[in-house]
N, C-alpha and C positions, 0 to 999 in steps of 0.2 A: 504494500500500500504506500502511496506517495503522500507525504504530508505537505499541505499547502499553507503557507504562513504569510502574514502581511509584511510589507516592507520592500526595500529596493531589491531588484533582481528576482522577485517572486511573482506569483500568478495574480494577474489583475482580473478579478471576477466581475462579469458583466450580468446585469439583469436580463433575463430572457424576454424577447418580444413575442407576444402572442398574436399580433395583428396580421402577419403575412400568411396567406393561404398556401396549401400544397400546390394548387394549380398555378398560382402566381410565381412561386419558386421554380416550378417545372418549366414554365414559359421563359423565365429569365435565363435559366440554365441552358435550355435548347437554343436560345438566341446566341449566347456566347459560344456554345459548341459549334454552331454553324459557321463561325468565323474562321475556322481552320487554323487555330493557333498551334505553335510548336514551341512551348516554353518549358524550362527546366529549373526546378528548385531542389534537386536531389542531394547535391553534395556541397560542402563548404569550400568552394574554390575561390581564389582571387579572380577578380575581373581583369580583362585586358588592360584597363586603365590603371589598375594597381600594379600589374606586372610591368607596365611601362615606366613606373617609378624607378625601376632598377636597370633601365636600359644601358646605363653607363658601365655596368658590370662587363659587358661584352668586350670593351676595349681598354679597361682601366689599367691592365698590366703593361700595355704598350711594349710587349716583348721582353719585359724584365722578369726573368724566371729564377732569380736569386732571392731566397727568403731564408732567414736564420742561418745564412752561410751555406745553404745546400741548393742544389739544382732541383727545383720542385717538380720538374718533369719526370724525374726518375723514381725508382722504387724507394721504399723506406718510410720512416716517420710514422710508425704504427699508431701512436696516440694522437696524431694530428699536429699541425703547426701550433707553436706556442701562442701566437696571437689569436688564433681561432679558439684554442682551449680557454684562453682568458675571456674572450667574448662569451663563450658558452657558460663559463662560471658566473658571469655577471647576469646573464639571463636567468640562470637557475638559482643563484644566490648561494653559491658554495665556493670552496677553494679550487683554484685552477688545477691543482694536483689530482683532484678527484675526477676530472673530466677527460673523456675521450671525444675528440672531434672526428666524426666518421664520414661516411658517404652522404648522399643526399636525403636519406630517409631515416627518421627516428624509428619508424615501424620496423625497419630491418634490424636496427640495434636491439629493439625489444625481442624480436624473434631470435636473434643470436644469443641474447642473454638467457631466454627461456631454454633454448637449445643446450646451453652450457649446464643448466640445472639438471636436465634430463641425462646428459652424458657424464657429468662430474659431480653434480650436487653442490651443496654449499657447506659441507662439513658433516652431513648426515648420510652421505652416500647418494648415488644418482637417483633422481626421481623416477627413472625408468624401472627401477627395482620395486617401486611401490605398487600395490594393487590398485590404488585410487589416489589421484591428486586433484584437489579442488581449489578454485579461486573465487573470491568474493567479487561481485560485479555490481557496483552502485547503478541503480536504474531510476530514470532513463539514462542510458550510457552510450559509449562510443562503439559502434558496430564493428570497427576494425579490431578492437580488443577482443570482442567475442569471436570473430573469425579466427584470430590467432589461437585462442583457447581451443576452439574446435579442431584446428589443424594438429595441435599437440595432444588432443583427447583430454584436455583439462576439464574436469567437471565444473560447470559454472553455477554459482549460487547467487541469485539476485538479493541485494539489500536496498532498502528505500533511501532516497535522498530527502533531505528536509528543507532545502533552500539555503543551507549553510554547511552542507557536507552530509556524509552518510548518517543514518540513524544509529548512533553509537550503542545505545542499549540493545537494540535489535541485533546489531553486528556482534556485540559481545556474547549475546545469547547463542547465536548461531555457531560462533567459534568454539564456545565451551562444549557444545554438543557434537562436534564433528572434528575428529583428529586428523582428517585428510586435508583440511584447509591449510594452504601454503602461503596465502597472501591476499592482497586486494589491489584492484586497479583503481586509480584515482586520476581525474582530470581536475585539479584543484582550483584553477582560476578560470572564470568564464566557462564553466564546465560544458562539455559537449553532451547533450544539447540544451541543458536547462539554463545555462548562463550563470549559475551560482558560483560563489567563491567560498571556499572552506574557511571557517572561522577558527580561532585558537582552541575553542572547546572541542571541535571536531578533530583537529590535528592532535591535540593531547590525548584524546580518546583513542585514536588510531595507534599512537605510540604506546599507550597503556596495553592495548591488545597485542601489539608486537612484543612487548616485554613479557607477556604471559605465555607466549607460544614460541618455543625455540625454532629459529630458522624462518620465522614469519617475515615476508617481504611486502613492503609498501611500494608498489610500482607507481611512481609520482610522475605522471605524464603531463608536464607543465607546458602543453602545446600553445597556450594563449597567455603566457606570462607577461607579454608586452603589448597585448592587443586591445587596450582600452580605446573606446571611441567616445566615452563620456566619463565623468567623474566616477571612480570605482573604489570599492572597498579594497584595502591592501590585503595581500595574502601573507599571513604570518610565515616566517622562515622555518620550515620543518627541519632543516639541517641544524640550526641553532638549538631547537628544542630537543632534537635527537641527541645532540652532543651532551646537553645538560643531563639527560637520562641514561647516557652511555648506551645508546641504541643506534649508533651510526651505521652499523651493519644491516639495519632493517630497511634502509632507504636506497632504492634504485630509481634515479630520476632521469627523465628524458625531455628533450626539447629539440627544436630545429628552426631553421630560417625559411622553411617551406612556404609559410604565409607572410614572410618578411621580404624576401627577394623573389626568386623564381621557384614556383612550386615544384617543378620537375628537376631542378638542379640547385637546390640549396645545400645546407650542411646540417647533418643530424648530430645530436649530442647525447651521450649517456654519462651519468655521474654516479659515483659510489665511493664507499670508504676504501682506504688503503688495503684493508684485509680482503674485501670483496674484489678489488681490482687485481690483486695478486692471483686470486683463484680464476677470475674470468679471463685474464690475458692469455693464459695457456690455450684455452679453447678459441678465443678470438683470433689469435695469431695463426692458428691452423687454417683459417679461412681467408684472412686478410693480410696482404703483404704491406699495404699502405693505402691510405685514402686518396682521393683526388685532391692533391695538394695545390694544383693550379687553381682549382675552384675555391679552395680555402683562401689562397693568397689574394685572389681578386675580391673576395668578401672583406678581408682585412683592409685592403687598400680602399675599397669603396666606403666602408663605414668609418675607418680610422680608429674609432673607439666606441665604447658603449653609449656615450653621449650622442655620437653620430647616428647610431642605430635608433635611439629613442626619437631623435629628430625626424628620422625617416618614417617611423611609425606614426608620427603626427600627421604626415601626409596621407598615410593609409586611412587614418581616422576621418580625415576630411572627405574621403570618398565613401567609406563604409557607413559612417554615422547617419547621413541622410537616408540611406536605404533602410536602415532599421527604423528610423522615424516614419518612413513611408509605410512600412509594414504595420507599425502601431496605429497609424492613422486609419488604415483600411480595416484592420481588425476592430477598431473602435466604432466603425460604421455599421457593424452587425452585432447582434445581441445574443449570440450563442457561444457556449463553451467558455474557456478561460485560457490565458496565455502568459508567457513570461515577458518581462521587459528588461532585457540584458543591457549592460553598459560596456560590453566588450565581447570579443569572440566572434563567432560566425553563425549563430543559430538563434531561432525563436522556437520555443516548444508550445504547441497548441494542444490543449486537452479538450477533446470533444466529449459529448455525452457517452456514457459507457455503451460499448458495442457498435460504435459508428466509425472508428478510424479507418478500417479497411474499406468501408463503403464510400467514405469521403475520398480516399486516395483513388479508388476505382473510378468514381465519377469524374474526378479531376483528370485522370489519364485519358478517359474517353473524350474529354473536352479539350485535349491538347496540352495539358499541364502535367508534367512528370513530377512526382513527389517521392521522397524517400519512402520505401515500402513500409506499410504499417507493421509494427512489431520489430523493425530493424534495430530499435534502441533498447531491445531486451535480449537476454541470452536465448539462443535457439530460435530467434525470430518470433517469440511468443509474448505478446503484451496480454497479460491475464484479463485485463478489463477492455481491451481493444479500444483505447481512447487517446493514445499519444501519437501526435504527428509532428515531425521535425521539419521546420522550414529553413531553407538555406538561401538567403536573399542576395548574396554578395556577387555571384558570377555574372548575373544578367545586367542589362542596362536599366536605368530608372524607368524608362518607358515600358520595357518588358515586364518589370516588376509590378507596375501599375496594372497591367493586363492580367498578370498571374494572380494578383490578389483579388481582382474582380471575380475571376473564375473560382478561386478558393472560397471566397465568401459565399458564392452561389451554391457551391457543392455542400458546404457546411449547413446552409439554410435548408436545402432540399432534403438532405439525409436526416437532419434533425426533425423536420416537420413530418416527413414520412413515418419516422419511427413513432412519433407521438400519435399520429392518426391511427396507426396499426396496433398501438399498445392498449 
């Protein structure tokens, strides 16, 4: 069950309108459907306008391939360039020595780390020797995490989000009753897809759980660490809290520049304690001779430092912010369901009446609007209440987004009114 609370980044409840008839809703839907739209709000991708902000990356090196006294075109540098590791440490809020700057995908680093646990373990033997391995999955959550768990046959256990992080009491109860649980996925800032930011109470609760279960890992996927487009709640530093509690080995953190520069050719980061790094590097080095140091060097030269990166993100905010305002404006024009009002990240979560998410997504698809499949934000693709829909407004133009929201509102109204008539 998802807990909805009042306040910033939470669900804005709207009073339902009883005046529209099913026939009127059907006619409006059919009119929009007849226009032959081809619109897509499925994934949180940067728009072409956002990607153009980093156009200088293409030529920034100007043939200079010497970095840190090495020829960056060659093999080596397993941990990544020092300047890139420093940038990653400032994004994640940890020491540079904890960071590996890898290839273009943080998801690949997640897979490599999970792979290392299955082959080598983390002090208790390889996970592959266990009859069952389980991971906690806050919901609604990131579908790529669930796909990764599926690939490794990790049993997924959903835990509800509260608007400020996972329901800690519920999480504690689940962990206490299941010895197969190895850790938890977290997107702690502007969470995908709810937009919430974990508060100190949630972080301390997660660390308390980690302290009670040997080997428990908190996978801290801080994908939206610098992606504010409005005034946002700060994310407490989990590394500082973990150090105070001597739980540094419990944190495995991830980030990337994929939604900062080029989504297909950014730089991914993984950060962990010295103890974890020494264990992981043996497995990592068996698969990686060295990252794309040319790409890392051009990022270093492009940003210069973390201040330059933050200035760059302000430009993103100028593009992305108005799109989220537009979504809020259109959702406010209809009176069904509830939705999030994020201040950063890439998503808005819409909560329909129970049993309607799949129908709304299906209606939208028939009208030329592709949405993230209903259920995708839950393990195994199963939303138990069939009510959560993720909206990703960033990739399209503002004009396309206007049309998309018209269709979405029409689908919500039609599905809701049909349900009420038939119930």
